[in-house]
VEXDREN-2710 file (C-alpha; in Angstrom, 1 decimal):
% VEXDREN-2710
k/r/px/py/pz
1/UNK/93.8/102.5/117.0
2/UNK/95.0/98.9/115.6
3/UNK/92.5/96.2/117.0
4/UNK/93.8/93.2/118.7
5/UNK/93.3/90.9/116.2
6/UNK/94.9/93.0/113.5
7/UNK/98.6/92.6/112.9
8/UNK/101.0/95.4/111.8
9/UNK/102.7/94.5/108.4
10/UNK/104.4/98.0/107.8
11/UNK/104.5/101.8/108.8
12/UNK/105.4/104.3/106.3
13/UNK/106.0/107.7/106.8
14/UNK/104.6/109.8/103.4
15/UNK/102.8/112.7/102.5
16/UNK/99.1/112.2/101.5
17/UNK/95.6/114.1/100.9
18/UNK/92.4/112.7/101.1
19/UNK/88.8/113.7/99.4
20/UNK/86.9/113.4/96.3
21/UNK/88.2/112.5/93.0
22/UNK/87.6/116.0/91.8
23/UNK/89.2/117.5/94.5
24/UNK/92.0/115.2/94.3
25/UNK/92.1/115.7/90.3
26/UNK/91.8/119.7/90.6
27/UNK/94.7/119.8/93.2
28/UNK/92.2/121.5/95.7
29/UNK/93.5/120.0/99.0
30/UNK/96.5/120.7/101.0
31/UNK/99.2/117.7/101.4
32/UNK/99.8/116.5/105.0
33/UNK/102.4/114.5/106.2
34/UNK/101.3/111.3/107.7
35/UNK/101.9/107.6/108.7
36/UNK/100.5/104.9/106.9
37/UNK/99.9/101.6/108.6
38/UNK/99.5/98.7/106.6
39/UNK/98.1/95.8/108.5
40/UNK/96.3/92.5/107.5
41/UNK/92.8/93.9/107.6
42/UNK/93.0/97.6/106.2
43/UNK/95.3/100.7/105.9
44/UNK/95.4/103.4/108.6
45/UNK/96.3/107.2/108.2
46/UNK/97.1/109.4/110.8
47/UNK/98.1/112.8/109.6
48/UNK/100.3/115.8/111.6
49/UNK/97.2/116.7/113.9
50/UNK/96.9/113.2/115.0
51/UNK/93.7/113.0/113.2
52/UNK/93.1/109.1/111.6
53/UNK/91.0/107.3/109.2
54/UNK/91.1/103.9/108.1
55/UNK/90.2/102.0/104.9
56/UNK/89.3/98.8/104.9
57/UNK/90.6/96.4/102.3
58/UNK/86.9/95.2/101.2
59/UNK/86.4/99.1/100.5
60/UNK/89.2/99.2/98.1
61/UNK/87.9/99.9/94.5
62/UNK/91.2/101.1/92.8
63/UNK/94.9/101.4/92.7
64/UNK/96.2/103.3/90.3
65/UNK/99.8/103.4/88.9
66/UNK/102.6/105.0/90.6
67/UNK/103.5/108.1/88.7
68/UNK/105.3/111.3/88.8
69/UNK/104.4/114.1/91.3
70/UNK/102.9/116.9/89.1
71/UNK/101.3/118.9/92.2
72/UNK/103.1/122.1/93.0
73/UNK/101.8/121.9/96.3
74/UNK/104.5/120.7/98.9
75/UNK/104.9/119.9/102.4
76/UNK/108.2/121.1/104.2
77/UNK/109.1/117.5/104.3
78/UNK/108.4/116.7/100.4
79/UNK/112.5/116.8/99.9
80/UNK/113.3/115.0/103.0
81/UNK/110.7/112.0/102.1
82/UNK/111.8/112.2/98.3
83/UNK/108.1/112.3/97.8
84/UNK/108.3/112.7/94.2
85/UNK/105.7/109.8/92.9
86/UNK/102.2/109.4/94.0
87/UNK/99.9/107.1/93.9
88/UNK/95.9/106.8/94.3
89/UNK/93.6/104.8/96.0
90/UNK/89.7/104.9/95.5
91/UNK/87.6/103.6/98.2
92/UNK/83.7/103.6/98.8
93/UNK/82.8/105.4/101.9
94/UNK/79.8/107.0/103.7
95/UNK/79.1/110.5/103.8
96/UNK/76.1/112.1/105.7
97/UNK/74.4/108.8/105.4
98/UNK/75.0/108.4/101.8
99/UNK/77.5/106.0/99.8
100/UNK/80.3/108.4/98.3
101/UNK/83.5/107.2/96.6
102/UNK/86.8/109.0/97.8
103/UNK/90.5/108.8/96.7
104/UNK/93.5/109.2/99.0
105/UNK/96.7/110.4/97.1
106/UNK/99.8/109.0/98.9
107/UNK/103.2/110.3/97.8
108/UNK/106.8/109.0/98.7
109/UNK/110.1/107.6/97.1
110/UNK/109.3/105.9/93.9
111/UNK/110.0/102.1/95.5
112/UNK/108.3/102.6/98.5
113/UNK/104.9/103.2/96.4
114/UNK/105.8/100.2/94.3
115/UNK/106.0/97.6/97.0
116/UNK/102.9/99.8/98.6
117/UNK/100.6/98.9/95.3
118/UNK/102.3/95.5/95.1
119/UNK/101.4/94.5/98.3
120/UNK/97.7/95.9/98.4
121/UNK/97.0/94.1/95.0
122/UNK/98.3/91.0/96.9
123/UNK/96.0/91.7/99.3
124/UNK/93.2/92.2/97.4
125/UNK/93.6/89.1/95.0
126/UNK/94.0/91.6/92.1
127/UNK/96.8/89.6/90.6
128/UNK/96.6/86.8/88.2
129/UNK/95.5/83.5/89.8
130/UNK/98.5/81.1/89.4
131/UNK/97.6/77.0/89.3
132/UNK/98.1/76.1/93.5
133/UNK/101.4/74.6/93.6
134/UNK/103.0/76.9/91.1
135/UNK/104.4/80.3/91.5
136/UNK/105.2/83.4/89.2
137/UNK/108.7/83.0/90.7
138/UNK/111.3/80.5/90.5
139/UNK/112.3/78.5/93.4
140/UNK/115.9/80.5/93.4
141/UNK/114.0/83.6/93.8
142/UNK/111.8/82.4/96.4
143/UNK/114.9/81.2/98.2
144/UNK/116.7/84.6/97.8
145/UNK/113.5/86.7/99.0
146/UNK/113.0/84.1/102.1
147/UNK/116.4/84.6/103.0
148/UNK/116.4/88.3/102.8
149/UNK/113.0/88.6/105.1
150/UNK/115.1/85.9/107.1
151/UNK/118.2/88.6/107.5
152/UNK/115.6/91.3/108.6
153/UNK/114.4/88.7/111.5
154/UNK/110.6/88.5/109.8
155/UNK/110.0/85.4/111.4
156/UNK/106.5/85.1/111.7
157/UNK/104.7/82.6/109.3
158/UNK/101.8/84.6/108.5
159/UNK/104.3/87.9/107.4
160/UNK/106.3/84.9/105.8
161/UNK/103.5/83.4/103.5
162/UNK/102.6/87.0/102.7
163/UNK/105.5/88.7/101.6
164/UNK/106.3/85.5/99.5
165/UNK/102.5/84.6/98.1
166/UNK/103.0/81.3/99.4
167/UNK/100.5/78.9/101.3
168/UNK/101.4/76.6/104.5
169/UNK/102.3/74.0/102.4
170/UNK/104.6/75.9/100.2
171/UNK/106.6/78.0/103.0
172/UNK/107.1/74.4/105.1
173/UNK/108.7/73.2/101.5
174/UNK/110.8/76.5/101.3
175/UNK/111.8/76.2/104.8
176/UNK/113.0/72.6/104.4
177/UNK/114.8/73.3/101.1
178/UNK/116.7/76.2/102.8
179/UNK/117.9/73.9/105.9
180/UNK/118.8/71.2/103.3
181/UNK/120.7/73.8/101.0
182/UNK/122.3/75.1/104.5
183/UNK/123.4/71.3/105.9
184/UNK/125.3/70.4/102.6
185/UNK/127.5/73.7/103.5
186/UNK/128.3/72.7/106.6
END
């Protein structure tokens, strides 16, 4: 499923449905439980029947806000997953040799969907650009997040850069600062 040059960033169990925007809006399709594999190149969805499809980041058109789930349709796992919130992802696809726009509606716990949305926005570079060498986050917040990622044993530099929103030079500076702080404590 995942190509050799792809790196898995996250795996999320959720409920989802896929179809045209009209089908999704009118709640005409059935929810299915499945897995979402978030890689450095695309999103992979695998349903309960082991059917899968992928959405390349280049094909994503829009990511809607996280909202309360209003659909009356549910699976037997809705309560277990706390799938009380939804988010739509619109993407370009080809159907019967014609370009089309499809939507996948994902449902999960609110915090999971917000994190997914934020990470997709970072990946798609839809967030406002910041000047080189400056961050939206102050240094203390970057250090706190770096420490959390370290506690989760995330050591891959590409993943650290991705989750912290840093380039190589900035990541090295954060690592050096962390080491300096640790030396002063010992």
